VEXDREN-2710 file (C-alpha; in Angstrom, 1 decimal):
% VEXDREN-2710
k/r/px/py/pz
1/MET/0.1/0.2/-0.1
2/VAL/1.3/3.4/-0.2
3/PRO/0.5/5.7/2.6
4/ALA/-2.1/8.1/2.2
5/GLY/-0.5/10.8/4.5
6/ASP/1.7/10.9/7.7
7/GLY/0.2/11.7/11.0
8/CYS/-3.3/10.8/11.3
9/PRO/-6.6/10.4/8.6
10/PRO/-8.7/13.8/8.6
11/ASN/-11.4/13.5/11.1
12/PHE/-10.2/10.4/13.3
13/ASP/-11.4/9.8/16.4
14/THR/-9.1/9.0/19.0
15/SER/-11.3/8.3/21.8
16/ASN/-12.1/4.6/20.0
17/HIS/-8.0/3.7/20.1
18/ILE/-7.4/2.9/23.4
19/ALA/-3.3/2.3/22.4
20/PHE/-3.3/6.0/20.7
21/ALA/-2.3/7.8/23.3
22/GLN/0.9/5.6/24.0
23/CYS/1.5/4.5/20.2
24/GLY/0.4/7.5/18.3
25/ALA/0.9/6.8/14.3
26/LYS/3.2/7.8/12.1
27/ARG/1.3/7.2/8.8
28/TRP/-1.8/6.6/7.4
29/TYR/-3.3/4.1/4.6
30/ASP/-6.0/4.1/2.4
31/LEU/-7.5/0.9/1.6
32/PRO/-10.5/0.4/-0.3
33/ILE/-13.2/-2.1/-0.6
34/GLN/-13.9/-1.9/-4.1
35/ALA/-15.5/-4.9/-7.1
36/VAL/-13.6/-5.3/-9.3
37/ASP/-14.0/-7.4/-12.6
38/LEU/-11.2/-10.3/-13.1
39/LYS/-10.8/-13.7/-15.2
40/LEU/-8.2/-15.9/-13.3
41/HIS/-7.1/-17.2/-16.4
42/PRO/-6.6/-15.6/-19.9
43/GLU/-8.7/-18.6/-21.4
44/LEU/-11.7/-18.3/-19.2
45/LYS/-14.9/-16.9/-21.5
46/THR/-15.8/-14.2/-19.4
47/ALA/-14.5/-12.3/-16.3
48/SER/-16.4/-12.7/-12.8
49/THR/-17.3/-9.6/-10.1
50/PHE/-14.8/-9.9/-7.1
51/PHE/-15.0/-8.4/-3.9
52/SER/-11.2/-6.4/-3.6
53/TYR/-9.1/-4.4/-0.9
54/GLY/-7.9/-1.6/-3.4
55/GLY/-8.9/-3.5/-6.8
56/SER/-6.6/-6.6/-6.9
57/VAL/-7.4/-10.2/-5.7
58/PRO/-5.6/-11.1/-3.6
59/GLY/-5.3/-7.3/-1.9
60/LYS/-2.4/-5.0/-1.4
61/LEU/0.5/-6.1/0.0
62/TRP/0.9/-4.4/3.4
63/ARG/4.7/-3.5/4.8
64/PHE/5.0/-2.9/8.4
65/LYS/7.4/-2.6/10.9
66/TYR/7.5/-2.8/14.5
67/GLY/8.2/0.8/16.4
68/GLU/6.2/2.5/13.5
69/PRO/2.3/2.6/14.3
70/VAL/0.2/3.1/11.3
71/ILE/-3.8/4.0/11.2
72/VAL/-5.6/1.9/8.2
73/ARG/-8.5/3.6/7.0
74/ILE/-10.9/1.3/5.5
75/THR/-13.4/2.8/3.1
76/ASN/-16.7/0.3/2.2
77/GLU/-17.3/1.3/-1.6
78/LEU/-19.2/-1.7/-2.6
79/ASP/-23.1/-1.1/-3.9
80/ALA/-25.4/-2.5/-1.6
81/ASN/-27.3/-3.9/-4.7
82/ILE/-24.7/-6.0/-6.0
83/GLY/-25.2/-9.2/-7.2
84/GLY/-24.1/-12.9/-6.6
85/PHE/-23.0/-14.7/-3.9
86/GLY/-21.3/-13.0/0.0
87/THR/-23.0/-9.2/1.2
88/PRO/-21.6/-5.8/0.6
89/CYS/-21.1/-5.5/4.3
90/SER/-17.6/-6.0/5.5
91/SER/-15.4/-6.6/8.5
92/PRO/-11.9/-6.4/7.3
93/HIS/-9.5/-8.6/9.9
94/PHE/-5.9/-8.3/10.2
95/HIS/-5.2/-11.9/11.3
96/ASN/-3.4/-12.8/14.5
97/MET/-2.3/-8.6/14.3
98/HIS/-1.2/-7.6/18.3
99/THR/-3.9/-4.7/18.4
100/PRO/-6.9/-3.4/20.4
101/HIS/-10.1/-5.2/20.2
102/TYR/-11.7/-1.7/18.2
103/SER/-9.3/-2.3/15.5
104/ASP/-9.1/-6.5/15.5
105/GLY/-12.1/-6.3/12.7
106/ASN/-14.2/-9.2/14.7
107/PRO/-17.5/-9.8/13.2
108/MET/-18.8/-7.5/15.6
109/ASN/-17.5/-4.6/13.7
110/THR/-19.4/-4.0/10.3
111/ILE/-18.8/-1.9/7.9
112/PRO/-22.0/-1.1/6.0
113/CYS/-22.6/0.0/2.3
114/ALA/-23.6/3.3/1.3
115/ALA/-27.3/3.8/2.2
116/ASN/-27.8/5.9/-1.2
117/PRO/-26.2/6.0/-4.1
118/GLY/-24.0/9.5/-4.0
119/ASP/-23.8/9.0/0.4
120/PRO/-20.4/9.1/1.6
121/PHE/-18.7/5.8/1.6
122/PRO/-18.5/4.5/5.2
123/TYR/-15.3/3.8/6.6
124/ARG/-13.8/2.5/9.9
125/ASP/-10.3/3.8/11.2
126/HIS/-8.0/0.3/12.3
127/HIS/-4.9/1.6/14.4
128/TYR/-2.2/-0.8/14.6
129/PRO/0.2/0.1/17.5
130/MET/3.1/-2.1/16.1
131/ILE/4.4/-3.2/19.7
132/TYR/5.3/-7.0/20.5
133/ALA/3.1/-8.8/22.9
134/GLY/3.9/-8.2/26.4
135/GLY/7.2/-6.0/24.6
136/ASP/8.9/-8.9/23.9
137/SER/10.9/-9.1/20.8
138/ARG/10.9/-13.3/20.4
139/GLU/7.3/-12.4/20.0
140/ALA/7.7/-10.9/16.7
141/LEU/4.8/-11.4/13.8
142/GLY/6.5/-11.6/10.2
143/SER/4.0/-13.4/8.0
144/LEU/0.2/-12.5/8.3
145/TRP/-2.7/-11.7/6.1
146/TYR/-6.1/-9.9/6.0
147/HIS/-9.5/-10.8/5.5
148/ASP/-13.1/-10.5/5.6
149/HIS/-15.0/-11.2/8.8
150/GLN/-18.6/-10.2/7.9
151/LEU/-21.1/-12.3/10.4
152/ASP/-22.5/-15.2/8.7
153/PHE/-20.5/-14.3/5.4
154/THR/-16.8/-14.7/5.9
155/SER/-16.7/-17.6/3.7
156/GLN/-18.4/-16.3/0.8
157/ASN/-16.5/-12.8/1.0
158/VAL/-12.8/-13.9/1.4
159/TYR/-13.9/-16.7/-1.4
160/ARG/-14.9/-13.9/-3.5
161/GLY/-11.8/-12.1/-3.1
162/LEU/-11.4/-10.1/0.6
163/MET/-8.2/-11.5/1.5
164/GLY/-4.7/-10.0/1.1
165/MET/-1.3/-10.6/2.8
166/ALA/1.4/-8.3/5.0
167/GLN/4.9/-8.8/5.8
168/VAL/6.0/-7.2/9.2
169/PHE/9.9/-6.1/9.6
170/ASP/11.8/-5.3/13.0
171/THR/15.5/-4.8/13.5
172/ILE/16.5/-9.1/13.4
173/ASP/13.6/-9.9/10.6
174/SER/14.7/-6.6/8.9
175/GLY/14.2/-7.1/5.4
176/ASN/17.2/-6.4/4.0
177/GLU/19.6/-9.1/2.9
178/ASN/22.6/-5.9/3.2
179/ASP/21.9/-5.1/6.4
180/THR/25.1/-4.4/8.5
181/ASN/23.0/-4.8/12.1
182/PRO/24.8/-7.9/13.6
183/ALA/21.8/-9.0/15.2
184/ALA/20.2/-8.8/11.1
185/LEU/19.2/-12.3/9.3
186/ARG/19.9/-11.2/6.2
187/LEU/17.2/-13.2/4.4
188/PRO/16.5/-12.7/1.1
189/SER/14.9/-9.5/0.6
190/GLY/12.9/-7.1/-1.4
191/LYS/11.7/-8.3/-4.8
192/TYR/13.2/-11.2/-3.7
193/ASP/10.9/-12.0/-0.7
194/ILE/7.4/-12.9/-2.2
195/SER/4.3/-13.6/-0.4
196/LEU/1.9/-16.3/-1.9
197/MET/-1.4/-17.0/-1.7
198/PHE/-2.5/-20.4/-2.4
199/HIS/-6.6/-21.3/-3.1
200/ASP/-8.9/-23.3/-4.9
201/PRO/-11.2/-21.6/-7.2
202/ARG/-14.7/-23.6/-8.4
203/ILE/-15.5/-22.8/-12.1
204/ASP/-18.2/-23.5/-13.9
205/PRO/-17.1/-25.9/-17.0
206/ASN/-19.6/-24.1/-19.4
207/THR/-19.7/-20.5/-18.4
208/HIS/-16.6/-20.2/-16.9
209/GLU/-18.2/-18.1/-14.3
210/TYR/-16.5/-18.2/-10.9
211/ILE/-18.7/-19.9/-8.7
212/MET/-19.9/-20.9/-4.7
213/ASP/-22.4/-23.4/-3.2
214/VAL/-23.3/-21.7/-0.7
215/PHE/-25.9/-24.0/1.0
216/ASN/-23.2/-26.4/1.3
217/MET/-22.8/-26.0/5.3
218/ASP/-19.7/-28.9/5.6
219/GLY/-17.2/-26.6/3.2
220/HIS/-16.1/-25.4/-0.1
221/LEU/-13.8/-27.2/-2.1
222/GLY/-12.6/-25.9/-5.6
223/ASN/-12.1/-27.6/-9.1
224/THR/-9.1/-25.8/-9.8
225/TYR/-6.0/-24.0/-8.0
226/ALA/-5.0/-20.1/-7.8
227/VAL/-1.4/-18.7/-7.1
228/ASN/-2.0/-15.2/-6.4
229/GLY/-5.3/-14.8/-8.2
230/ALA/-4.4/-16.8/-11.2
231/ILE/-4.9/-20.3/-12.2
232/GLN/-1.5/-22.3/-11.9
233/PRO/0.8/-19.6/-13.2
234/TYR/4.2/-19.9/-13.5
235/MET/7.3/-17.4/-12.5
236/LYS/10.5/-16.5/-13.5
237/VAL/13.0/-17.1/-11.1
238/GLU/17.0/-16.6/-10.9
239/GLN/19.5/-18.6/-9.6
240/ARG/19.6/-17.3/-6.2
241/LYS/17.8/-17.7/-3.1
242/TYR/14.2/-16.6/-2.6
243/ARG/12.3/-16.2/0.2
244/PHE/8.5/-17.5/-0.1
245/ARG/6.1/-16.6/2.5
246/LEU/3.1/-19.1/1.9
247/HIS/-0.6/-18.5/2.7
248/VAL/-3.6/-20.5/2.8
249/PRO/-6.8/-18.3/3.1
250/GLY/-9.6/-21.2/2.7
251/PRO/-11.9/-20.8/2.8
252/THR/-11.6/-25.3/3.0
253/ARG/-9.0/-27.2/1.7
254/ILE/-5.9/-28.2/3.4
255/TYR/-2.5/-28.9/1.7
256/THR/0.3/-30.8/1.7
257/LEU/2.9/-28.8/-0.3
258/ALA/5.9/-30.3/-2.1
259/LEU/8.3/-28.9/-4.4
260/TYR/9.1/-31.5/-7.4
261/ASN/11.2/-32.0/-10.1
262/PRO/9.6/-33.7/-13.1
263/LYS/13.1/-34.3/-14.4
264/THR/14.3/-36.3/-11.6
265/LYS/11.0/-37.2/-10.6
266/ALA/12.0/-36.4/-7.1
267/THR/10.6/-34.0/-4.2
268/ILE/13.4/-31.4/-2.9
269/PRO/13.0/-30.6/0.8
270/TRP/12.0/-27.3/1.7
271/THR/13.8/-25.1/3.7
272/GLN/11.4/-23.9/6.4
273/LEU/12.1/-20.8/8.6
274/SER/8.5/-20.2/9.9
275/PHE/5.2/-21.6/10.6
276/ASP/2.1/-19.6/11.5
277/GLY/3.9/-16.4/10.2
278/ASN/6.1/-16.5/13.3
279/LEU/10.0/-17.2/12.6
280/LEU/11.3/-20.6/14.8
281/PRO/14.3/-21.0/16.5
282/ALA/16.3/-22.8/14.0
283/PRO/15.7/-23.2/10.1
284/ARG/14.7/-27.1/9.2
285/SER/14.3/-29.5/6.2
286/ALA/10.6/-30.2/5.8
287/ALA/9.9/-33.0/2.6
288/ASN/6.6/-31.7/2.8
289/LEU/4.2/-28.6/4.4
290/GLU/0.9/-29.3/5.7
291/ILE/-0.7/-26.2/6.1
292/SER/-4.7/-25.7/6.5
293/PRO/-6.9/-22.6/6.0
294/ALA/-5.4/-19.1/7.6
295/GLN/-1.7/-21.0/8.3
296/ARG/1.2/-19.2/7.0
297/CYS/4.5/-21.1/6.7
298/ASP/7.8/-18.9/4.9
299/VAL/10.6/-21.1/2.9
300/VAL/13.6/-20.6/1.5
301/ILE/14.1/-21.6/-2.1
302/ASP/18.0/-21.7/-3.3
303/PHE/17.5/-21.7/-7.4
304/SER/21.4/-21.3/-8.0
305/LYS/21.2/-25.2/-7.5
306/TYR/19.6/-25.3/-10.3
307/PRO/20.5/-25.4/-13.9
308/THR/19.2/-22.7/-16.7
309/GLY/16.2/-24.1/-17.7
310/THR/15.1/-26.1/-15.3
311/GLN/11.2/-26.2/-14.1
312/LEU/10.2/-27.0/-10.9
313/TYR/6.6/-27.2/-9.5
314/VAL/4.8/-26.7/-6.1
315/VAL/2.4/-29.4/-5.7
316/ASN/-0.3/-30.5/-3.8
317/LEU/0.0/-34.0/-2.2
318/MET/-3.3/-34.0/-0.1
319/VAL/-6.2/-35.6/-1.3
320/HIS/-9.4/-33.8/0.0
321/THR/-12.8/-34.6/-1.8
322/ASP/-14.7/-34.3/1.4
323/PRO/-14.6/-30.5/3.1
324/ARG/-15.2/-31.9/6.6
325/SER/-11.7/-33.8/6.1
326/PRO/-8.8/-34.7/3.8
327/SER/-8.4/-38.5/3.0
328/GLY/-4.7/-38.7/2.8
329/LEU/-1.9/-38.0/0.2
330/THR/-0.6/-39.1/-3.2
331/THR/2.3/-39.1/-5.0
332/ALA/4.2/-36.2/-6.5
333/ALA/4.3/-37.6/-9.8
334/THR/0.3/-37.5/-9.7
335/ALA/-0.7/-34.2/-7.7
336/PRO/-2.0/-31.1/-9.0
337/GLN/0.6/-28.7/-9.6
338/LEU/0.1/-25.3/-8.3
339/LEU/3.0/-23.3/-9.5
340/ARG/5.9/-23.6/-11.9
341/PHE/9.4/-22.3/-11.5
342/ASP/11.3/-21.5/-14.6
343/VAL/15.1/-21.3/-13.7
344/GLY/17.0/-18.6/-15.7
345/GLY/20.4/-17.1/-15.5
346/LYS/22.4/-15.8/-12.7
347/PRO/21.1/-12.5/-11.4
348/ALA/22.4/-9.0/-12.4
349/THR/24.1/-8.4/-8.5
350/PRO/25.3/-10.4/-6.0
351/ASP/22.6/-12.5/-3.6
352/ASN/24.0/-11.7/-0.3
353/SER/21.3/-13.3/1.5
354/ARG/21.6/-15.7/3.7
355/VAL/20.0/-18.5/5.8
356/PRO/21.9/-18.3/9.2
357/THR/21.6/-21.3/11.9
358/THR/19.5/-19.7/14.0
359/LEU/16.5/-17.4/13.9
360/ARG/14.5/-16.1/16.6
361/ALA/14.7/-17.7/20.3
362/LEU/10.9/-18.5/21.6
363/PRO/10.2/-17.1/25.3
364/PRO/10.5/-20.0/27.9
365/LEU/7.6/-22.5/28.9
366/PRO/6.7/-22.0/32.7
367/SER/7.5/-25.1/34.6
368/ALA/5.5/-27.9/35.0
369/ALA/4.9/-27.0/38.8
370/THR/3.5/-23.3/37.8
371/LEU/1.7/-25.1/34.7
372/ALA/-0.5/-27.4/37.0
373/THR/-1.6/-23.9/39.1
374/LEU/-2.9/-22.6/35.4
375/PRO/-7.1/-21.8/35.3
376/ARG/-8.0/-23.9/32.7
377/ARG/-10.9/-23.9/29.8
378/SER/-12.3/-26.6/27.7
379/PHE/-13.9/-26.3/24.1
380/LYS/-15.2/-29.2/22.0
381/PHE/-15.7/-28.3/18.2
382/ASP/-18.6/-30.4/17.5
383/ARG/-21.8/-30.7/15.3
384/GLY/-25.1/-30.7/16.1
385/ASN/-28.5/-29.8/15.4
386/GLY/-27.7/-29.5/11.6
387/SER/-25.2/-26.8/12.9
388/TRP/-21.5/-26.4/13.6
389/THR/-21.3/-25.8/17.6
390/VAL/-18.3/-25.1/19.8
391/ASN/-19.7/-26.5/23.6
392/GLY/-22.4/-27.6/22.5
393/SER/-24.2/-23.9/21.3
394/THR/-24.3/-22.0/17.8
395/VAL/-22.7/-18.4/17.8
396/ASP/-24.1/-15.8/19.8
397/LEU/-22.1/-12.9/20.0
398/SER/-24.4/-11.4/22.8
399/VAL/-22.8/-14.3/25.0
400/VAL/-19.3/-13.8/27.0
401/SER/-17.9/-17.5/27.0
402/ALA/-15.2/-16.7/28.5
403/THR/-13.5/-13.7/30.3
404/PRO/-9.5/-14.4/30.8
405/THR/-7.7/-11.8/33.3
406/ARG/-5.3/-9.5/30.9
407/GLY/-1.9/-11.2/32.1
408/GLN/-3.1/-14.2/32.9
409/ALA/-1.6/-17.1/31.5
410/GLU/-4.3/-20.1/30.9
411/ILE/-4.6/-23.8/29.9
412/TRP/-7.1/-23.8/26.7
413/THR/-8.1/-27.5/25.6
414/LEU/-9.2/-27.6/22.0
415/GLU/-11.1/-30.9/21.1
416/SER/-12.9/-32.0/17.6
417/GLY/-15.8/-34.1/17.9
418/GLY/-17.0/-36.8/15.2
419/ASN/-14.7/-37.2/12.0
420/TRP/-14.0/-34.0/11.4
421/TRP/-10.6/-31.3/11.2
422/HIS/-11.3/-28.2/12.4
423/PRO/-8.6/-25.5/12.3
424/VAL/-9.1/-23.4/15.0
425/HIS/-8.3/-19.6/15.4
426/ILE/-7.6/-17.6/18.9
427/HIS/-7.8/-13.7/18.4
428/PHE/-5.3/-11.2/19.5
429/GLU/-2.7/-13.9/21.0
430/GLU/-0.6/-16.7/20.1
431/GLY/-0.3/-19.6/21.9
432/ARG/1.8/-22.5/22.9
433/ILE/1.3/-26.3/22.6
434/LEU/1.4/-28.6/25.3
435/THR/-0.1/-31.6/24.5
436/VAL/-1.9/-33.6/21.5
437/ASN/-4.0/-36.1/22.6
438/GLY/-2.4/-36.3/26.1
439/VAL/1.2/-36.8/25.2
440/LYS/4.1/-34.5/24.5
441/PRO/3.6/-33.0/20.7
442/THR/6.4/-33.9/18.1
443/ALA/8.3/-31.0/15.9
444/LYS/5.2/-30.9/14.0
445/TYR/3.4/-28.7/16.7
446/ASP/6.3/-26.7/17.5
447/GLY/6.9/-22.9/17.8
448/ARG/3.9/-20.1/18.7
449/ARG/0.8/-20.4/16.7
450/ASP/-2.3/-18.3/16.3
451/MET/-4.1/-21.8/14.5
452/TYR/-4.6/-25.1/16.0
453/LEU/-5.2/-27.7/13.3
454/LEU/-7.7/-30.2/15.0
455/GLU/-7.8/-33.4/13.4
456/ALA/-10.8/-36.3/13.5
457/GLY/-11.0/-37.1/17.3
458/MET/-7.9/-34.6/18.6
459/LYS/-7.6/-33.0/21.4
460/MET/-5.0/-30.1/22.2
461/GLU/-3.9/-28.3/25.8
462/VAL/-2.4/-25.1/24.4
463/LEU/-0.9/-22.2/26.8
464/ILE/-1.7/-19.0/25.6
465/GLN/-1.7/-15.5/27.8
466/PHE/-4.0/-12.8/26.6
467/ARG/-1.8/-8.7/27.4
468/ASP/-1.8/-5.5/27.1
469/PHE/-5.3/-4.8/25.8
470/GLN/-8.7/-5.9/26.7
471/GLY/-12.0/-6.2/25.5
472/PRO/-14.0/-8.8/23.4
473/TYR/-12.4/-11.4/20.7
474/VAL/-13.7/-14.4/19.1
475/MET/-12.3/-17.6/18.5
476/HIS/-13.7/-19.9/16.0
477/CYS/-13.2/-22.5/13.4
478/HIS/-11.1/-21.2/10.4
479/ASN/-12.7/-23.8/7.7
480/VAL/-15.1/-20.3/7.5
481/VAL/-18.0/-22.6/6.1
482/HIS/-18.3/-23.9/9.5
483/GLU/-17.6/-20.3/11.2
484/ASP/-20.5/-18.9/9.0
485/HIS/-22.6/-21.6/10.6
486/ALA/-21.8/-20.8/13.1
487/MET/-18.5/-22.1/15.1
488/MET/-17.7/-19.6/17.0
489/VAL/-17.0/-18.2/20.5
490/ARG/-16.9/-15.0/21.7
491/PHE/-14.5/-14.3/24.4
492/ASP/-13.5/-11.1/26.8
493/VAL/-10.1/-10.2/28.3
494/ILE/-11.0/-8.2/31.4
END
């Protein structure tokens, strides 16, 4: 995004923003919600009308930095009478940003449409103070995304285009591979630091329209794949290191991504830097990457290892034909191809980036004795009376289901009932997975998380602590079709 001005926008109401007196704002941005006609592939017969942030799908890329608070004025320019699925009302949510509740963008914060043609467009100002949770730089966020969160219509509005990505930097993950600060990681940067959003459109085979079955309460699965709004694209890369930030917006599909070389008929291990957008303590080699809706993962690929003309593919190994849960993995040779990398020549300038042996330390876990004293809460994600439920109830945002005390660590038990998978998201703060089905988790579950993928019958214990701000937030299934029907609860930090 391009800054619209320094400081605050016109008529900014500081009374709504509890962190403003402490943090202020260095600049403000204008982010319009607009309709746009797009083709996801040039061979499609017709364009479809999407909702968009700033005129593109995905929306404009945000780049923010810790210590530089900003305000984003989000203006709803959608026509109240626009046709098709979804609703022109909107509640934009910056997923996992550490922000006061007024700027969280949860379903209680709707931006309506203009009531009449010619009326001023309604807007909402979000203040992002850009502070570390608890003041701890080990809690830094890196790869984030933003999306619509309109009550009952989140899945439709996100799928129709209201999704975008963000990159957040600090002195450690500085976004400058030539940084002379000894603390800087010097990961691939600039045009070699690329955010990718994978989703699965459903295209009508006859009309080529972009469609969604809004009556399927189990979820949405497309019949093709798109990356950054283009169906099965290719990308020319230079013989050097790239950082890719992988995002899956949903609504439903769970991916297992592999990097495949068809010439050698072999997969190439990923160099994984992060999960849920947060740097791991050290890079690790991963044969493949399981990513559910709303999860993110950063990787580095070093294309200098491959001769000019090499073609590599990102493929999806996960077989997912029932929206309630996937059914297993296929082989890389038969898996759908999502994105092709075409390796070109050497870069014009030297590759000064690196993959250091250490990234960002994790805050230590409390002792076993301390964990035994913490308050506990339990939430079961299940199905009943034709709806998706949490603890047997469908969503009612006037009901407060939990009141954690600010600064008090708690242990939340998350459980999936039935034969269904639920990617659960807790707004505002990240947590640490303590146990999976009663035992210490494998490395698959390490690191700081804002998403907790519950497989069928799975039970997780999560250590979580809500710091810095008070107010209402939500927890929900990020198979957002389940959220809309109506797997979500409200909690208030007090």
